[in-house]
C-alpha positions, -999 to 999 in steps of 0.1 A, spaced: -296 763 -387 -297 729 -389 -300 707 -420 -313 676 -405 -327 665 -369 -338 637 -351 -372 637 -335 -366 618 -303 -403 612 -294 -438 600 -312 -474 610 -316 -486 645 -313 -453 655 -298 -435 645 -331 -462 658 -353 -456 693 -338 -419 693 -341 -419 679 -374 -444 707 -386 -421 733 -377 -391 714 -393 -410 715 -427 -418 752 -423 -381 759 -419 -369 734 -445 -351 711 -422 -351 673 -431 -371 656 -400 -359 618 -390 -385 601 -369 -383 570 -349 -412 548 -345 -420 518 -326 -436 487 -345 -470 498 -332 -468 534 -344 -450 524 -378 -480 531 -401 -493 561 -382 -503 591 -403 -480 616 -387 -450 599 -401 -459 610 -437 -445 644 -429 -411 634 -420 -381 628 -443 -372 595 -429 -384 566 -406 -366 544 -385 -384 515 -367 -367 513 -333 -370 483 -310 -403 470 -295 -437 485 -286 -428 494 -250 -415 529 -245 -382 512 -227 -377 494 -260 -379 523 -283 -387 560 -273 -364 556 -242 -336 536 -254 -309 564 -254 -281 543 -269 -306 532 -300 -315 569 -303 -280 584 -307 -271 555 -331 -300 565 -355 -293 599 -350 -254 593 -361 -266 568 -389 -290 592 -407 -267 619 -404 -287 643 -382 -268 671 -363 -293 676 -336 -321 658 -318 -353 675 -307 -366 652 -274 -399 670 -274 -415 666 -242 -418 636 -222 -397 605 -227 -360 616 -226 -366 655 -230 -353 661 -192 -326 631 -192 -292 647 -183 -275 614 -194 -294 614 -229 -283 651 -235 -248 640 -224 -246 611 -248 -257 635 -276 -230 661 -270 -202 634 -266 -217 619 -301 -215 653 -318 -251 657 -318 -267 691 -307 -294 684 -279 -322 708 -284 -326 716 -250 -310 729 -219 -272 719 -211 -267 684 -193 -259 706 -162 -289 724 -160 -312 693 -168 -295 678 -136 -298 709 -115 -332 719 -121 -344 684 -125 -338 677 -88 -366 696 -74 -350 703 -41 -315 718 -56 -339 738 -82 -356 754 -51 -325 761 -34 -310 775 -67 -341 798 -74 -342 812 -37 -304 819 -40 -307 838 -72 -338 859 -55 -370 840 -67 -398 841 -39 -404 801 -30 -429 782 -9 -417 774 26 -402 740 29 -370 718 32 -339 733 17 -326 697 14 -343 662 7 -360 649 37 -341 616 40 -361 603 68 -398 602 86 -382 621 115 -364 647 93 -400 653 75 -415 655 110 -393 680 121 -397 704 87 -434 700 88 -436 713 123 -413 741 112 -434 753 82 -468 741 96 -495 722 83 -510 712 58 -479 702 40 -470 685 8 -446 660 0 -431 658 -33 -406 635 -53 -373 652 -59 -371 636 -94 -409 636 -99 -435 650 -124 -472 645 -133 -483 642 -97 -464 610 -91 -446 607 -58 -465 636 -44 -489 631 -14 -507 662 7 -509 659 45 -535 678 66 -521 668 103 -492 651 120 -509 616 123 -509 613 85 -475 620 76 -459 586 83 -482 568 58 -479 596 31 -442 594 36 -440 556 30 -466 559 -1 -449 587 -15 -416 571 -15 -427 541 -29 -443 556 -57 -412 577 -67 -389 548 -65 -414 530 -91 -419 561 -114 -383 578 -112 -359 550 -95 -356 578 -70 -374 578 -37 -360 610 -20 -387 638 -13 -387 672 -5 -412 689 18 -434 724 14 -464 738 30 -495 731 11 -508 763 0 -548 755 -1 -570 771 -25 -538 780 -49 -534 785 -84 -512 767 -108 -494 794 -127 -467 786 -155 -442 814 -170 -427 804 -203 -393 814 -207 -364 811 -230 -327 818 -226 -295 821 -248 -273 805 -225 -254 839 -224 -270 857 -197 -303 868 -213 -337 853 -210 -371 863 -219 -406 855 -206 -436 851 -227 -461 856 -203 -480 833 -182 -506 802 -182 -533 793 -162 -530 756 -154 -552 751 -126 -579 729 -138 -563 694 -128 -575 660 -122 -552 641 -97 -524 666 -107 -530 660 -142 -539 694 -162 -570 689 -184 -575 726 -197 -551 755 -198 -555 793 -208 -533 824 -211 -534 850 -198 -547 838 -161 -578 851 -150 -568 851 -114 -533 868 -119 -533 906 -111 -515 931 -132 -495 940 -104 -481 908 -96 -476 900 -134 -456 932 -136 -436 923 -106 -429 888 -110 -424 880 -144 -395 899 -151 -379 887 -120 -384 852 -134 -367 860 -169 -340 879 -148 -335 847 -127 -334 823 -155 -310 849 -173 -286 849 -144 -284 812 -142 -272 810 -175 -300 785 -189 -302 780 -227 -333 771 -245 -371 769 -234 -383 761 -199 -412 764 -181 -411 782 -143 -441 766 -125 -455 787 -96 -482 788 -72 -504 817 -68 -518 816 -33 -552 832 -18 -536 865 -12 -523 869 -48 -488 864 -42 -467 838 -66 -443 815 -53 -417 791 -72 -426 754 -71 -402 739 -97 -390 744 -133 -397 721 -161 -365 722 -187 -385 719 -216 -419 728 -235 -448 719 -221 -479 702 -237 -498 734 -230 -470 757 -250 -496 765 -279 -516 791 -257 -483 808 -252 -476 807 -288 -512 818 -297 -513 850 -277 -476 860 -285 -478 850 -324 -449 829 -322 -435 792 -331 -414 782 -298 -402 750 -314 -385 773 -340 -374 794 -313 -357 764 -297 -340 753 -327 -327 790 -334 -310 792 -298 -296 755 -301 -281 765 -336 -263 793 -316 -286 822 -328 -296 850 -308 -333 853 -293 -355 863 -318 -371 893 -300 -363 915 -273 -383 915 -242 -399 949 -251 -409 932 -284 -430 904 -266 -467 919 -267 -493 894 -258 -526 900 -275 -561 884 -265 -568 852 -249 -562 815 -257 -575 781 -243 -564 746 -250 -582 716 -242 -566 682 -244 -587 656 -260 -581 623 -248 -593 588 -258 -606 580 -221 -640 575 -203 -644 599 -178 -676 579 -164 -651 551 -157 -625 567 -136 -611 585 -168 -599 545 -180 -579 551 -213 -597 539 -245 -573 528 -272 -583 514 -306 -594 520 -341 -604 558 -346 -635 550 -370 -643 587 -374 -624 620 -367 -631 654 -380 -621 688 -367 -635 723 -373 -615 749 -392 -614 787 -394 -602 819 -376 -588 814 -341 -590 776 -342 -559 752 -342 -558 717 -340 -526 700 -329 -528 661 -336 -509 632 -349 -540 611 -358 -566 606 -390 -596 589 -394 -584 551 -397 -558 551 -374 -551 532 -342 -545 544 -310 -520 518 -291 -524 507 -257 -485 512 -250 -487 551 -247 -506 579 -236 -543 583 -249 -541 618 -266 -559 624 -298 -555 659 -301 -551 696 -288 -578 718 -295 -567 755 -293 -588 786 -296 -576 823 -297 -597 853 -296 -599 889 -289 -609 885 -249 -614 857 -227 -653 859 -232 -651 856 -271 -624 825 -265 -650 807 -242 -676 811 -270 -652 801 -297 -640 768 -278 -679 760 -274 -684 761 -307 -652 744 -321 -658 718 -295 -692 709 -308 -679 708 -343 -656 682 -335 -664 643 -342 -642 615 -323 -657 580 -332 -646 544 -323 -632 551 -289 -647 568 -256 -635 604 -252 -637 634 -230 -655 660 -253 -686 662 -232 -663 666 -201 -648 700 -219 -682 710 -228 -694 710 -194 -664 726 -183 -673 755 -206 -703 762 -191 -693 756 -156 -699 788 -135 -665 788 -118 -644 785 -150 -667 809 -168 -662 835 -141 -627 826 -138 -629 819 -100 -612 784 -96 -581 769 -80 -563 735 -81 -589 720 -61 -621 730 -78 -621 705 -108 -614 676 -85 -640 687 -60 -670 689 -88 -657 662 -109 -687 639 -102 -713 666 -115 -691 674 -145 -683 640 -154 -722 629 -153 -727 650 -186 -697 630 -201 -717 595 -199 -726 598 -236 -693 603 -252 -683 574 -275 
């Protein structure tokens, strides 16, 4: 195992990785922008290096500076977390060239799975069911029209290098394709520096299902069950749960072993997330693969009683996978709520500033992942997450009850927040019954956010 690692991230992400490092006796070196320098989470690391300016491009996205810090502080590995450079093949290559282990997949897999069009082709060749669509990027509007006519409307344009819903446009009929193609291309160029798009059939009323996987790079991979991630606003996840209330046992037993087998055949190493879409008939289709941990990985940890960061570090250090597939036995139900400093009543406008009051509940089945303490500031330069509130219970009904009680006992003062929105979701009939899809939250958002006007 590693003696000292660099955490190339910030905030809740860095705090999460640092916690595991502390439990394993690994010295963690953190980088911090000037605006982050006095944040509470930095107290839990062995060493802090102030890096660049407040903009992410001047600090957490400066690959050269991060590698230099790793070398200067004697780190043998770097954990990129999620976001920032976590899926950047060039950064992983730089780390390898410097003799630093990148805690994640190989640069080759970062490239092949990071290119979503290539990932679709790769997974299809390995036997994964994929949504009908283009085999290659659609480089022109004319090509997009041809593929759309072949697969049938409605369709979805997606950025090859995309993520977080950017560079994505749905098209219901041929007369809307030209504008959507132009808008998606421009957004993809601005967000990723890559305007290439691919096109797939849009499955209306589908559910967003994620399969957590981890491979050893030697042909073996495990699946750790699935997560339900369909409660989304503008393709941004709001609340996640595991297991999915919408996936049948038969489809789970059919597809999840296939996913693990395909990932193993690809020679994939470390943790990853296979994102799939469940159609109205109950069948799963591959969408894309994220070559990192996800924000919502704690629900998978809770139902499996594991530490995915510890598993990542073990695999990166050349150790065997900690368990066999037969030893993975998920129990109970877990729910994660993303608590953000934002104003749902004002279009979810971020609310940076001083957190003058902050307290969370404790007790059985309650987990809080946060980087903040009362008196910390939320800078305007990064995301607005305050914490992730995760609950685990014997079944879904009890998990919902526990989530309601935990949320009611949470206090955030000084900034606007989305606690009331989560409280509304937890009593919302489509969620309580488990009968929702990727369009449900967006469709009923006005009603749900009406309850959030008092959050401050």
